[in-house]
C-alpha positions in Angstrom: 3.2 -5.6 7.6 1.0 -7.4 9.9 1.8 -5.5 12.9 1.1 -2.2 11.1 -2.2 -3.6 9.7 -3.3 -4.8 13.0 -2.3 -1.9 15.1 -1.7 1.1 12.7 1.8 2.0 14.2 3.6 2.7 12.1 0.6 3.6 9.5 -0.2 1.1 7.2 0.1 3.6 4.3 4.0 4.2 4.9 4.8 0.5 5.3 2.8 -0.2 2.0 5.4 2.0 0.6 8.1 0.5 2.1 6.8 -2.8 1.1 6.5 -1.7 -2.6 10.3 -0.2 -2.6 11.5 -3.6 -0.8 9.6 -5.7 -3.6 7.7 -7.6 -1.3 5.8 -10.4 -3.0 2.2 -9.4 -3.5 0.3 -12.5 -2.3 2.1 -12.1 1.0 1.6 -8.5 1.2 -2.0 -9.2 0.7 -2.5 -12.0 3.1 -0.7 -9.8 5.9 -2.8 -6.7 5.0 -6.2 -8.6 5.0 -5.5 -10.7 8.2 -4.3 -7.5 10.1 -7.0 -5.6 9.2 -9.8 -8.3 9.8 -8.2 -8.7 13.4 -8.4 -4.9 13.8 -11.9 -4.5 12.7 -13.0 -7.6 14.7 -11.5 -6.3 17.9 -13.1 -2.9 17.3 -16.4 -4.1 16.4 -16.8 -6.9 18.7 -17.5 -5.1 21.9 -20.2 -3.0 20.0 -22.1 -6.0 19.1 -22.0 -7.5 22.5 -23.3 -4.6 23.8 -26.6 -4.5 21.6 
C-alpha cells in the first residue's frame, strides 16, 4: 500500500480495493496512504518551490 501510494504503480485505487478485500485495518491503511501520498506530493512540489 505504501509503495503504491508513493509511486502510483500499481494504481492506488486498485490496491485500495485489494486492501478492503483483505480486510486491512483502517488505521494501517490510513497511515500508509497518508505517508505515501505526502511523500509523493512533496517530491513533486519541492522542485517547483526551489525554482521560484
